[in-house]
N, C-alpha and C positions, 0 to 999 in steps of 0.2 A: 504494500500500500504506500502510495506516494505521500510524503510529508508535505503539508501545506506550508508554503513560504509566506510569512507575514512581512509585508513591506512596511518600512517606517513611515511615519507621517511625512508628507512632502516637505513641509517647512523645517523639519528637524535636521535635514541635510544641508540647509542653507545657512551659511555663516554670514553675519553682517559684513558689508563691505568695509574695508579699512578706514575710509574717510568718514564713515558714519561712527565708527568706534572712536576715532580721534575727535570728531565733533561732540560726542557725548562727554568726553573728558574735558574739552574746552568749556562746555556748559557747566560741568561740575566745578571747574576752576573758578568760573565767574561767580558761582554761588558761594563757594568756600572762602574766596578772598574778598567777598562783598564788593565786587566791582559794579557800581551802579550804572543805570541807564545814562548815556551821554559821556561816560568815562572811557578812557582809552585803555585798550589791552596792552600788555607788554609787546615789544617788537617781535616780529616773526622769528628772528634768530633766538631770542630769549624763550619764546614759547616752545620752539622746537627742542631746545635744550631741556627746559623744565619738564616737558612731556616725553622726552626721549624718543622723538619721532623725526623722520626726515622732513626737510623743508617742503618737498613735493606733497607728502601726505598731509602735512599741516595746511598747505595752501588749498588743497582740495576740500579739506574739512571746513576751512574758513569760508570758501565759496558756498558750500552747502548750507552753512549757518546764515550766510547773507541771503540766500534764496529763501530760507525759512523765516527771515525777518528778525533774527536774533541779534545780528551784528550789522554794521555798515563799514565797508572798506572805502576809505577816502584816499584817493591817489595822492602820494606825496606827504600825507599826514599820518596815516596809520589806520588801525582797526578800532572801531568804537562800538560799545554795547548799545543796541537799540532798545532791548527789553530784557528784563531778568528772566531767564528760563526757569520754569517750575521743575522740581525734581522728576516728576512723571512725564514731562513734556519731551517726548522723543519723536514728535510728529514732523520730522524733517521731510521735505519733498523727496520722493524717490526719483533719483536722477540717473539711474543706470550705472554702468561702469565708470570709474573715475577717469579723467582725461589722461593720466599717466599710465593707467592700465592699457588704455587703447593705444597710446603712443608706443608702449613697449611691444604690444602685439604687432603693430604696424611695422616697427623696425625689423622685426624678425621676418615677417611675411613679405613686405614690399621690397626689401632688399633683394630677395630671391626672385620676386616677380620681375623686377627691373633687369636682373641678370638673364632670365629666360627671354624676356622681350628683346634684349640686345642680340640674342642668338637667332631668334626666329622672326623678328618683325619684318613685315613686308613694307614696300614703299608707301602704300596707302595707310598702313598702320602708323608709320612714322609721321606722315602728313597730319593724321588726326591728333597726335601728340603735339606737333608743332602748332596746330590751330588752337589748341587749348592754351598753350603758352602765350600765343599772340593775344588771345581774348583776355587772359589774366593781366597782361601788360596794358592792354587798351582800357580795361575797367579797373585800373589800379585804385582809383578813388571812389569807386562804387562798391560798397561792402557786399551786397547780396550778389551782384553780378560777378565780383571777384571771387567770392566763395564758391559760386557755381562753376566758374572756370577752373578753380583749384581742384574741385571734385572731378571735373571732366578730364583734367590732366592725369590724375592718378588712375582713374578708371580706363582711360585710353591706353595707358601702359599695360594694365591688366588684360585688356582686350587684345593687345598686341601679342600676348602669349598664345592666343588661340585656345585657351583653357577656360571654359565657362565656369568651372568650379572655383578657380582663382578669382574670376570676376565677381562671383557670388560672395566669396569670403571677404573680398575687399569692400563690396557694397555694404555688407553687414557691419564691418568695422567703421566705415565712414558714417553710417547711420547712427552709431553710438556717440557721435559728437553732439551730445544733447545740451541740456541747460547748464550743466557744470562747465562744459567746454566753452560755450559761448560767453558765459559770464567771466571765466578765466581769461579768455582772449580779449574781452572788452577792457579788462583791467590792465593786462600786461603785454598786449600787442603793441609794438612800437613801429615807427616808420623804418627804423633800421632793420627790424626783423622782416618787414614787408619787402624791403629792397633786397635783402639777402635771400629771401624765398624765391624771388624772380631769378636771381643769379643761380641759385641751386637748381631750379627747374631747367634752366638753359644747359647747365652742366649734365644733368641727367639725360636730357634730350640728345645732346651731342654724343654722349657715350652710347646711347641706344642706336642712333643713326650711324655711328661708326662700327656697330656690331661688336662692341667691346664689353663682354659680360662683366669682367672684373671691375672695370671703371664704372659701369652702370650700378653695380652692387654697392661700390664704395660711395658713389655720389648720392644714392638714395639714403644709405645709412647715415652719411654725414648730415644730410638735410634734416632727417627726423631727429637725430641726436641734438642738433642745434636748436630745433624747436623745443625739445624737451628741456634743454639747459635754460633757455630764455624764460620759459613759463615756470620753471621750478625755482629759479634764482631771482627773476625780476630785474 
C-alpha cells in the first residue's frame, strides 16, 4: 500500500525576502531608539554597520519602507521618518524580487546571452540591436521612451541567439523591474550613469557585430556590474 505524501502548506516554504527582513529591523530600530516623525535616521553607512547588512540590502529595505510611507528619502539630505511604525505593522507593499537580486541574475544570464549572440547573430539581428541603441540615444531625455528602448536593446540581443527560451527568461527578469527598481532608479540614477549606459550599449553592440563572444560577454558583464555599483553605493 502506497504511503500518502503530505505536502507542507504552500507558505511554509516561502522565506521572506531579505529586504523585507532588513526593513523590519529598521522599523524596530526606529521604535527602540525613539526616532520621531520628521527626524533623520543615521547615515546609510552607519545603519549598514549597526544592522550588519550590506549597503545594497539596506538600500532596498529603505526603498520598500519609503513605498510603505514609513520613511522619506531626501536626495542630498538623508532619510527621515514619516510615521512611527507600530510593532505589528508589517504591511509593506509586496514589490517582488529586490533590484539587486534581479541584477545578479541578469549578470549571470545576459553575459552568456551576449556571448551566444556574438557567435550566431545574423545581419538582420545585429541591425535590430543597432536600432535599439539609436532609439535609446535619440530618446535620451524621455524617460518612458528611453526605458522602452533599453528593454528593446536587451531583448534584441536575446532574440539574436535564436533561442526562444532565453528570450522568455530575459523577458521574465526584465518584468521584475517593479516598484522597488523604479523608485531606486528615481533616487540614484545620474546623468553620468545614463551616459555610461549608452557607451556600454555601443561596446556590447560592437562586440556582437564583430562576432567576438569573449568581448561581448565581458562588455555585458561590465555594464551590469557598473549599474549594480552605482545603485548600491550612490
